[in-house]
C-alpha positions as CSV (number, residue, x, y, z in Angstrom):
1,M,-19.0,88.6,-58.0
2,M,-20.8,92.0,-57.1
3,K,-24.2,90.2,-57.1
4,K,-22.9,87.5,-54.5
5,L,-21.5,90.2,-52.3
6,T,-24.7,92.2,-52.3
7,L,-26.7,89.1,-51.5
8,L,-24.4,88.4,-48.5
9,I,-24.9,91.9,-47.1
10,I,-28.6,91.7,-47.4
11,T,-28.7,88.3,-45.6
12,V,-26.6,89.7,-42.7
13,L,-28.8,92.8,-42.3
14,S,-31.9,90.7,-42.4
15,F,-30.6,88.4,-39.6
16,S,-29.6,91.5,-37.5
17,L,-33.1,93.1,-37.9
18,G,-34.8,89.8,-37.2
19,C,-33.0,89.6,-33.8
20,D,-34.0,93.2,-33.0
21,D,-37.6,92.4,-33.9
22,G,-37.8,89.5,-31.6
23,Y,-37.8,86.7,-34.1
24,I,-34.9,84.9,-32.0
25,D,-35.0,85.2,-28.2
26,D,-32.1,86.3,-26.2
27,I,-30.2,83.5,-24.2
28,S,-31.3,83.7,-20.6
29,A,-30.3,81.8,-17.4
30,V,-32.5,79.0,-16.1
31,D,-32.9,78.4,-12.4
32,P,-31.8,74.9,-11.7
33,G,-33.9,74.7,-8.5
34,A,-33.1,73.8,-5.0
35,D,-30.4,71.3,-4.2
36,K,-32.5,68.8,-2.5
37,S,-30.6,65.4,-2.4
38,A,-27.2,64.3,-1.4
39,P,-25.1,62.6,-4.1
40,G,-25.9,58.9,-5.1
41,V,-22.9,56.6,-5.0
42,T,-22.6,53.2,-6.7
43,I,-19.5,51.0,-6.6
44,N,-19.5,48.8,-9.6
45,Y,-16.2,47.0,-8.9
46,P,-15.1,45.4,-6.6
47,N,-18.4,44.1,-5.3
48,E,-19.2,43.2,-1.6
49,G,-17.3,39.9,-1.0
50,T,-15.2,39.9,-4.1
51,A,-12.2,37.6,-3.7
52,I,-9.3,38.5,-6.0
53,K,-7.3,35.3,-6.8
54,V,-4.1,36.0,-8.6
55,Y,-0.7,34.5,-8.2
56,D,1.4,37.6,-7.2
57,E,1.9,38.9,-3.7
58,V,1.0,42.4,-4.9
59,T,-1.5,43.1,-7.8
60,S,-3.5,45.9,-9.3
61,I,-7.3,46.5,-9.2
62,N,-9.4,48.5,-11.5
63,I,-12.0,50.3,-9.2
64,K,-15.2,51.3,-11.0
65,F,-17.7,53.7,-9.6
66,E,-20.6,56.0,-10.5
67,V,-21.8,59.2,-8.8
68,T,-24.8,61.3,-9.5
69,D,-26.3,64.4,-8.1
70,D,-29.5,66.6,-8.7
71,I,-27.5,69.9,-9.2
72,E,-23.6,69.7,-9.0
73,I,-21.0,67.2,-7.8
74,K,-18.1,69.1,-6.1
75,T,-15.6,66.3,-5.1
76,I,-15.3,62.5,-5.2
77,K,-12.9,60.8,-2.9
78,L,-11.6,57.2,-3.0
79,A,-10.2,55.5,0.1
80,L,-8.8,52.1,0.7
81,N,-8.8,50.9,4.4
82,G,-9.1,54.4,5.5
83,T,-6.2,55.8,3.4
84,E,-7.2,58.2,0.6
85,L,-6.2,57.1,-2.8
86,T,-7.3,60.1,-4.9
87,T,-9.8,63.0,-5.1
88,Y,-11.7,64.1,-8.2
89,S,-12.8,67.8,-8.4
90,E,-13.1,68.5,-12.2
91,F,-15.9,66.9,-14.3
92,K,-17.2,67.0,-17.8
93,D,-20.6,66.3,-16.5
94,F,-21.4,67.8,-13.0
95,R,-24.4,65.7,-12.4
96,K,-23.2,62.2,-13.5
97,V,-19.8,60.7,-13.3
98,I,-18.9,57.2,-14.3
99,D,-15.2,56.6,-13.9
100,E,-12.5,54.1,-13.2
101,Y,-9.3,54.3,-10.9
102,Q,-6.4,51.8,-11.3
103,Y,-4.8,51.0,-7.9
104,E,-1.5,49.3,-8.4
105,N,-0.4,48.0,-4.9
106,L,-3.1,45.7,-3.7
107,T,-1.7,43.2,-1.1
108,N,-3.1,40.0,0.4
109,G,-5.9,40.2,3.0
110,N,-9.2,41.9,3.6
111,H,-9.8,45.4,2.3
112,T,-12.5,48.0,2.5
113,L,-13.1,50.4,-0.3
114,T,-15.0,53.7,0.4
115,V,-16.2,56.2,-2.2
116,T,-17.3,59.5,-0.8
117,A,-19.1,62.1,-3.0
118,T,-19.9,65.7,-1.8
119,D,-22.1,68.1,-3.7
120,I,-21.7,71.8,-4.2
121,E,-23.8,72.6,-1.0
122,G,-21.8,70.2,1.2
123,K,-24.1,67.3,1.4
124,S,-22.2,64.1,1.3
125,T,-22.7,60.4,0.7
126,S,-20.2,57.5,1.4
127,K,-20.5,53.9,0.2
128,S,-18.2,51.0,1.1
129,V,-17.5,47.5,0.0
130,N,-15.5,44.8,1.6
131,F,-13.4,42.5,-0.5
132,S,-10.2,40.4,-0.3
133,K,-7.1,39.4,-2.1
134,E,-6.3,35.9,-1.5
135,P,-2.7,34.8,-0.9
136,P,-0.8,32.6,-3.3
137,Y,-1.4,28.9,-2.7
138,V,0.9,27.2,-0.2
139,A,1.0,23.4,-0.2
140,K,-1.4,22.0,2.3
141,Y,-0.1,18.6,2.9
142,D,3.3,17.0,3.5
143,G,4.9,16.1,0.3
144,E,2.4,17.9,-1.9
145,I,4.0,19.1,-5.1
146,F,1.1,19.6,-7.5
147,Y,-2.5,21.0,-6.9
148,M,-5.1,21.7,-9.6
149,P,-8.6,22.8,-8.1
150,F,-10.1,23.5,-11.5
151,D,-12.1,26.4,-10.1
152,G,-12.9,27.9,-13.5
153,E,-9.4,27.8,-14.9
154,N,-6.7,25.2,-15.6
155,V,-3.7,26.1,-13.5
156,E,-1.4,24.2,-11.2
157,L,-1.1,26.3,-8.1
158,V,2.1,25.0,-6.4
159,S,4.3,26.0,-9.4
160,V,1.8,28.4,-10.9
161,T,2.0,26.7,-14.2
162,F,-0.7,26.4,-16.9
163,P,-0.9,23.0,-18.7
164,T,-1.2,22.6,-22.3
165,V,-4.8,22.3,-23.5
166,V,-5.7,19.8,-26.2
167,G,-9.0,20.0,-27.8
168,T,-11.8,21.7,-25.9
169,P,-12.1,20.5,-22.3
170,G,-14.5,22.4,-20.2
171,F,-15.8,23.1,-16.8
172,A,-18.6,21.4,-14.9
173,D,-20.3,24.3,-13.2
174,E,-20.2,22.1,-10.1
175,G,-17.4,20.6,-8.0
176,K,-16.5,18.6,-5.0
177,M,-14.9,21.8,-3.6
178,G,-14.6,25.3,-4.8
179,G,-17.8,25.4,-7.0
180,D,-16.2,24.1,-10.3
181,A,-14.4,21.1,-11.8
182,Y,-12.8,19.8,-15.0
183,A,-15.4,18.5,-17.5
184,G,-14.0,16.1,-20.1
185,A,-14.9,16.3,-23.8
186,V,-14.3,14.1,-26.9
187,N,-10.6,14.3,-28.1
188,S,-9.7,16.6,-25.3
189,Y,-7.3,16.6,-22.3
190,L,-4.5,18.4,-20.5
191,T,-0.8,17.8,-20.5
192,F,1.8,18.9,-18.0
193,P,5.6,18.6,-17.8
194,M,6.7,15.7,-15.6
195,E,10.0,17.6,-14.7
196,G,10.1,17.8,-10.8
197,L,7.3,15.2,-10.4
198,T,9.2,12.0,-10.7
199,G,10.9,10.1,-7.8
200,T,11.1,6.8,-6.1
201,E,7.8,7.6,-4.4
202,F,4.8,9.1,-6.0
203,S,1.1,9.4,-5.0
204,A,-2.0,11.0,-6.7
205,V,-5.4,11.9,-5.1
206,F,-8.4,13.3,-6.8
207,W,-12.2,13.2,-7.1
208,M,-14.3,12.0,-10.1
209,K,-17.9,12.0,-11.0
210,V,-17.8,9.1,-13.5
211,N,-19.3,9.3,-16.9
212,S,-19.4,5.8,-18.5
213,A,-19.4,7.2,-21.9
214,P,-17.1,6.3,-23.4
215,D,-16.8,3.0,-21.6
216,R,-13.1,3.1,-21.3
217,A,-10.7,6.0,-20.9
218,G,-7.4,7.1,-19.6
219,I,-7.4,9.3,-16.4
220,L,-3.9,10.0,-15.4
221,V,-1.0,8.7,-17.6
222,A,2.7,9.5,-17.5
223,G,4.5,7.1,-19.9
224,P,7.2,7.2,-22.5
225,E,6.6,7.9,-26.1
226,D,6.2,4.8,-28.2
227,E,8.1,5.7,-31.3
228,A,7.6,2.3,-33.0
229,N,3.8,2.8,-32.8
230,P,3.0,6.5,-33.1
231,T,-0.8,5.9,-33.8
232,A,-1.3,3.2,-31.3
233,Q,1.2,4.0,-28.5
234,N,1.5,1.5,-25.6
235,D,5.1,1.4,-24.2
236,R,4.4,0.4,-20.5
237,T,8.0,-0.2,-19.4
238,A,8.2,3.2,-17.6
239,G,5.9,5.6,-15.8
240,F,2.3,4.7,-15.0
241,R,-1.2,4.4,-16.4
242,F,-4.3,4.9,-14.3
243,F,-7.4,4.2,-16.3
244,R,-10.9,2.7,-16.4
245,E,-12.9,0.3,-18.5
246,N,-16.2,-1.5,-18.7
247,A,-16.8,-4.4,-16.3
248,A,-20.4,-5.7,-16.8
249,G,-21.8,-2.2,-16.7
250,A,-19.6,-1.0,-13.9
251,Q,-16.4,0.9,-14.4
252,R,-13.3,-0.9,-13.2
253,F,-10.3,1.2,-12.2
254,K,-6.8,-0.1,-12.8
255,L,-3.2,0.9,-12.3
256,N,-0.2,-0.2,-14.4
257,V,3.4,0.8,-13.5
258,G,6.5,0.4,-15.6
259,T,9.5,-1.2,-13.9
260,G,12.2,-0.7,-16.6
261,D,12.3,-4.3,-17.9
262,S,8.5,-4.7,-17.8
263,D,5.4,-3.6,-16.0
264,S,3.4,-4.5,-13.0
265,W,-0.5,-4.6,-12.8
266,F,-2.7,-3.5,-9.9
267,D,-6.2,-4.7,-10.8
268,G,-8.6,-5.2,-7.8
269,G,-11.3,-6.9,-9.8
270,S,-14.8,-6.2,-8.6
271,A,-13.4,-4.4,-5.5
272,A,-12.2,-1.7,-7.8
273,D,-15.6,-1.2,-9.6
274,V,-17.7,2.0,-9.4
275,D,-21.3,2.3,-10.5
276,P,-21.3,5.1,-13.0
277,D,-25.1,5.7,-12.6
278,T,-25.0,7.1,-9.1
279,D,-24.0,10.7,-10.1
280,E,-21.9,10.9,-7.0
281,W,-18.3,12.2,-6.4
282,V,-15.9,9.4,-5.7
283,H,-12.5,9.8,-4.3
284,F,-9.6,7.9,-6.0
285,A,-5.9,7.7,-4.9
286,F,-2.9,5.5,-5.9
287,T,0.5,5.3,-4.4
288,I,3.8,4.1,-5.7
289,S,7.0,3.3,-3.7
290,G,10.2,1.5,-4.2
291,G,8.6,-1.8,-3.5
292,H,4.8,-1.4,-3.1
293,S,1.9,0.1,-5.0
294,A,-1.8,0.6,-3.8
295,V,-5.1,1.7,-5.3
296,Y,-7.8,3.3,-3.0
297,I,-11.3,4.2,-3.7
298,N,-13.1,6.4,-1.1
299,G,-10.1,5.7,1.2
300,E,-10.3,2.0,1.1
301,V,-7.7,-0.2,-0.4
302,V,-9.0,-2.0,-3.6
303,S,-5.7,-3.3,-5.0
304,Q,-2.2,-3.5,-3.7
305,G,1.0,-5.5,-4.0
306,S,4.7,-5.5,-4.2
307,F,6.8,-4.8,-7.3
308,P,10.4,-3.8,-8.2
309,G,9.7,0.0,-8.2
310,V,8.9,2.5,-10.9
311,D,11.1,3.5,-13.8
312,W,10.8,6.9,-15.3
313,S,13.0,6.6,-18.4
314,G,11.6,8.7,-21.3
315,V,8.7,10.0,-19.2
316,D,8.3,13.7,-20.0
317,V,4.6,14.5,-19.9
318,L,1.6,13.8,-17.7
319,S,-1.8,13.4,-19.5
320,I,-4.8,14.4,-17.5
321,M,-8.1,12.9,-18.4
322,S,-6.9,10.8,-21.4
323,G,-4.5,8.0,-22.3
324,A,-3.4,10.1,-25.2
325,P,-0.8,10.6,-26.6
326,H,1.2,7.8,-24.9
327,F,-1.4,5.2,-24.0
328,T,-3.9,4.8,-26.9
329,E,-3.5,1.3,-28.4
330,W,-6.4,-0.2,-26.3
331,G,-8.7,2.7,-26.8
332,H,-8.1,4.5,-23.5
333,L,-8.6,8.0,-24.9
334,S,-10.4,11.0,-23.5
335,D,-12.5,10.7,-20.4
336,E,-15.7,12.7,-20.4
337,S,-16.1,12.5,-16.5
338,Y,-15.7,15.3,-14.1
339,L,-12.4,15.7,-12.1
340,D,-11.8,17.8,-9.1
341,E,-9.0,18.6,-6.6
342,L,-6.1,16.8,-8.2
343,R,-3.1,16.6,-6.0
344,L,0.3,14.8,-6.6
345,F,2.9,14.0,-3.9
346,N,6.5,13.1,-3.8
347,K,5.9,10.4,-1.2
348,E,3.9,7.3,-0.6
349,L,0.7,8.5,1.2
350,S,-0.5,6.2,4.0
351,Q,-4.2,5.1,4.1
352,T,-4.7,7.5,7.1
353,E,-3.3,10.4,5.2
354,I,-5.6,9.7,2.3
355,Q,-8.6,9.4,4.6
356,N,-7.7,12.7,6.3
357,I,-7.6,14.4,2.8
358,I,-11.0,12.9,2.1
359,A,-12.3,14.3,5.3
360,D,-10.7,17.7,4.6
361,E,-12.5,17.9,1.4
362,G,-15.9,16.9,2.7
363,G,-16.0,13.2,1.8
364,S,-16.8,10.0,3.6
365,V,-14.4,7.1,4.0
366,G,-15.7,4.1,2.2
367,G,-18.3,6.1,0.4
368,G,-20.8,5.8,3.2
369,P,-22.1,8.1,6.0
370,E,-20.3,6.4,8.8
371,F,-17.4,8.8,8.8
372,G,-19.9,11.5,9.9
373,E,-18.3,14.8,8.9
374,I,-21.0,17.1,7.6
375,F,-19.3,20.5,7.9
376,Y,-15.8,21.7,7.3
377,M,-14.6,25.3,7.3
378,P,-10.8,25.6,6.8
379,F,-10.8,29.4,6.8
380,D,-8.1,29.5,4.1
381,G,-8.9,33.1,2.9
382,N,-12.6,32.6,2.7
383,Y,-15.6,31.7,4.9
384,T,-16.8,28.9,2.5
385,E,-18.1,25.6,4.1
386,S,-16.4,22.8,2.0
387,V,-19.0,20.1,2.2
388,S,-21.9,22.2,0.9
389,G,-19.9,24.9,-0.9
390,T,-22.0,27.5,1.1
391,S,-20.4,30.7,2.4
392,A,-21.2,31.9,5.8
393,T,-22.8,35.2,6.5
394,E,-20.4,37.9,7.8
395,V,-21.6,40.1,10.6
396,G,-19.4,43.1,11.3
397,T,-15.8,42.9,10.1
398,P,-14.3,39.4,10.9
399,G,-11.0,38.9,9.5
400,F,-8.1,36.4,8.8
401,A,-5.1,35.7,11.1
402,G,-2.4,35.7,8.5
403,E,-1.3,32.3,10.1
404,S,-2.9,29.0,10.6
405,L,-2.6,25.6,12.3
406,R,-3.1,24.1,8.9
407,G,-3.6,25.4,5.4
408,S,-3.0,29.0,4.5
409,N,-5.1,31.0,7.0
410,A,-7.4,31.0,9.9
411,Y,-10.4,33.0,11.3
412,A,-9.5,36.1,13.3
413,G,-12.2,37.5,15.5
414,A,-13.0,41.2,15.7
415,T,-15.2,43.4,17.9
416,D,-19.0,43.1,17.2
417,S,-18.1,40.6,14.4
418,Y,-18.8,36.9,13.8
419,L,-20.1,34.5,11.2
420,T,-23.5,32.8,10.9
421,F,-24.5,29.6,9.0
422,P,-27.8,27.8,8.5
423,S,-28.1,25.2,11.1
424,G,-30.8,23.0,9.7
425,G,-28.5,20.3,8.2
426,L,-26.4,20.2,11.4
427,E,-29.2,19.5,13.9
428,N,-29.0,15.7,14.7
429,S,-29.6,13.6,17.7
430,E,-25.8,13.1,17.8
431,F,-23.4,16.0,17.3
432,S,-19.7,16.7,17.5
433,A,-17.6,19.7,16.9
434,S,-13.8,19.9,16.5
435,F,-11.6,22.9,15.9
436,W,-8.3,24.5,16.7
437,Y,-8.2,27.7,18.8
438,K,-5.6,30.4,19.6
439,L,-6.8,32.2,22.8
440,N,-7.2,36.0,23.0
441,N,-8.6,36.6,26.5
442,D,-9.6,40.2,25.8
443,P,-12.6,40.4,26.1
444,N,-12.5,38.1,29.2
445,R,-15.8,36.3,28.1
446,A,-17.1,35.3,24.7
447,G,-19.2,32.9,22.8
448,I,-17.4,30.6,20.5
449,L,-19.9,28.2,18.9
450,V,-23.6,28.8,19.5
451,I,-26.8,27.3,18.0
452,G,-29.8,28.5,19.9
453,P,-33.4,29.8,19.5
454,P,-34.4,33.4,19.3
455,D,-35.5,35.2,22.6
456,P,-38.2,37.6,21.2
457,D,-38.9,38.9,24.8
458,N,-35.2,40.1,25.2
459,P,-34.0,41.0,21.8
460,D,-31.0,43.0,23.2
461,A,-30.0,40.3,25.8
462,Q,-31.1,36.9,24.4
463,N,-30.7,33.9,26.5
464,V,-33.2,31.1,25.8
465,R,-31.3,27.9,26.7
466,T,-34.0,25.2,26.3
467,S,-32.7,24.1,22.9
468,G,-29.5,24.0,20.9
469,F,-26.1,24.5,22.6
470,R,-23.8,27.2,23.7
471,F,-20.0,26.6,23.9
472,F,-18.2,29.6,25.4
473,R,-15.5,30.8,27.7
474,E,-15.3,33.3,30.6
475,D,-12.8,34.5,33.3
476,A,-12.0,32.2,36.1
477,G,-9.5,33.8,38.4
478,G,-7.4,35.1,35.5
479,D,-7.8,31.8,33.5
480,Q,-10.3,31.3,30.8
481,R,-12.8,28.4,31.6
482,F,-14.6,26.7,28.7
483,K,-18.1,25.5,29.2
484,L,-21.0,23.8,27.4
485,N,-24.7,24.4,27.9
486,V,-27.2,22.1,26.1
487,G,-31.0,22.6,25.8
488,T,-33.1,19.6,26.5
489,G,-36.5,21.1,25.7
490,A,-37.9,21.3,29.3
491,G,-34.7,22.9,30.5
492,D,-30.9,22.9,30.0
493,A,-27.9,20.9,31.1
494,W,-24.5,22.3,32.1
495,F,-21.1,20.7,31.4
496,D,-18.5,22.7,33.4
497,G,-15.2,21.0,34.1
498,G,-14.0,23.6,36.6
499,D,-10.4,24.2,36.7
500,A,-9.8,21.1,34.4
501,A,-11.4,23.2,31.6
502,D,-9.2,26.3,32.3
503,L,-6.5,27.8,30.1
504,D,-4.0,30.2,31.4
505,P,-3.7,33.0,28.8
506,A,-0.1,33.6,29.7
507,V,0.8,29.9,28.9
508,A,-1.7,29.0,26.2
509,T,-0.2,31.1,23.5
510,D,-0.1,28.4,20.9
511,W,-2.9,26.6,19.0
512,V,-5.1,24.4,21.4
513,H,-7.5,21.7,20.1
514,M,-11.1,22.0,21.3
515,A,-13.9,19.4,20.8
516,F,-17.3,18.5,22.3
517,T,-19.7,15.8,21.7
518,I,-23.5,15.5,22.3
519,S,-25.4,12.2,22.2
520,G,-28.9,11.2,23.4
521,T,-27.6,10.6,26.8
522,E,-24.2,12.3,27.4
523,A,-22.1,15.2,26.5
524,V,-18.3,15.5,26.7
525,I,-15.7,18.4,26.4
526,Y,-12.2,17.8,25.3
527,I,-9.1,20.0,25.4
528,N,-6.1,18.7,23.4
529,G,-7.7,15.3,23.3
530,E,-8.2,14.9,27.1
531,I,-11.7,14.9,28.7
532,V,-12.2,18.0,30.8
533,S,-15.9,17.6,31.4
534,Q,-18.6,15.0,30.8
535,G,-22.0,14.0,32.1
536,T,-25.3,12.5,31.4
537,F,-28.4,14.3,30.4
538,D,-31.7,13.8,28.5
539,G,-30.5,14.6,25.0
540,V,-30.5,17.8,22.9
541,D,-33.6,19.6,21.6
542,W,-33.4,21.7,18.5
543,T,-36.8,23.6,18.6
544,D,-36.7,27.0,16.8
545,C,-32.9,26.8,16.2
546,D,-32.0,28.1,12.7
547,I,-28.4,29.5,12.7
548,L,-25.0,28.6,13.9
549,S,-22.9,31.5,15.3
550,I,-19.2,31.2,14.9
551,G,-16.9,33.4,16.9
552,S,-19.7,34.9,19.1
553,G,-22.7,34.3,21.3
554,A,-24.6,36.9,19.3
555,P,-27.3,37.1,18.3
556,R,-28.9,34.3,20.4
557,F,-26.7,34.1,23.6
558,T,-26.1,37.7,24.7
559,G,-27.8,37.9,28.1
560,W,-24.6,37.3,30.0
561,D,-22.5,39.3,27.6
562,H,-20.9,36.4,25.7
563,R,-20.3,38.3,22.5
564,S,-17.6,38.4,19.9
565,D,-14.5,36.3,20.5
566,L,-11.2,38.0,19.3
567,S,-9.4,34.7,19.3
568,Y,-8.3,32.7,16.2
569,I,-10.2,29.6,15.0
570,D,-9.0,27.0,12.4
571,E,-10.1,23.8,10.9
572,L,-13.7,23.8,12.2
573,R,-15.4,20.4,11.7
574,I,-18.9,19.2,12.6
575,F,-20.0,15.6,12.7
576,D,-23.4,13.9,12.8
577,K,-22.1,11.3,15.3
578,V,-20.4,11.2,18.6
579,L,-16.6,11.1,18.1
580,T,-14.8,8.8,20.4
581,Q,-11.8,10.1,22.2
582,A,-9.5,8.0,20.0
583,E,-11.1,9.8,16.9
584,V,-10.7,13.2,18.6
585,Q,-6.9,12.3,19.1
586,D,-6.7,11.1,15.5
587,I,-7.9,14.6,14.3
588,I,-5.3,16.1,16.5
589,D,-2.5,13.8,15.2
590,A,-3.5,14.6,11.6
591,K,-2.7,18.3,12.0
């Protein structure tokens, strides 16, 4: 024990002498250098343009951010829409902070998140991102009781109900609308309770991209359980079965409806055939009433007839993309096609209503180009164009109205704000535009829709009018007058209806329908379906045009100060044909 104690004393003395002799340096301060840079700020979530889709009016959001500084961070402040959420002033690492903040009260609408960092010498950096929380889905059409958009998840939005998933169905990574769709798989499908979906009238509409393998399949089936044949069920006395099967290489679509005592067939023969090799989205619909049923493909009737009416006895489940479990005897099992935009209704849809839904969703009646709609922007909480699936570019801070003529929202203009969209696919020898408009006459002149060429000689007051068009408004003795200017190549043509094209801001406080058409020889302006200006000209020229501006004359039509419009716009549609007055009025009637 004494030897160990002596050794310890010697070790301690040696260490002390070593320090005095310079073997270990004294700890000394290091000059960190000059504070040269302001802090760096990165917002990791939400990102610019993030659209938060949840099914509650108020939700939480986990804000993620990163701040760095060359010397020392003093404070970090988070603000939402200009209101401070929190301030950080104590950090484990004074040069790099990676953190998160949970905000619990995010409401519907557009939001701006700002992160501001200040260093110890007072230099400051702010970064902002714009994002949105979309409102819960509101039924878009009369009688709509069920809607599944299949945008990356299987959820029914009217009731906010998740179906039962059987097997491993997937998603297509493409869609008719919204960017995604249901993708069928072997032995896979969805089921949904039929409670609340049955009635004397019933309709279904949806899009399919048909895969002919397997060569027969169930698509939508709501039938009773066949207890006598559990492995080959086929009780057709109630409910319905919509399915497909091979017909000499084509796929034929059929509907069977149970009437209680028996069943009725709606088989259109070759009229109900679809070529599965076209790789195109096809619209399907069927309707059931108390005495009539019909099947539609691309808005055209392919089968119809009278029958006693549907019976729903024992029907408790809807199968989506398979005949299983209640319609399997004839091999109509899982469909490996793509399915999108499935809607159910508690009414018998008319053919016009079906065709309007097709138009809303960027389709063509009859499957051909004659319907002519090439652009549709409903402004239901986003700026996505539905035909192409492309989002417009936001300039400034345009917003949403919190109301709409149709759907769940509308565009709301803001100062120095508008949308742009590539115009290449819109530039045709015939052109029509249709939209709903709620006037705000402050400012007292504004651009509304403009496709024009750049004016490099006057970048701050552009006004080359030899190509494209300019649809705008301006003060006329206290009223707002709506005018169209169209470039012809050599010059431009004016369509000014005078006081016939005026709206009194004190009276026109509700939604007003606007439309204009351009052909090779004539242009026409309509307000609420009535002609307010028309005339002949030499046809439109599109030289150097590349963007459509929505809600402003900027950037291509600012020489006369027709800038941002603070009005509301809804249901913007563009066509590659000249709409007739009757077609304009049909659009109005379909509101």
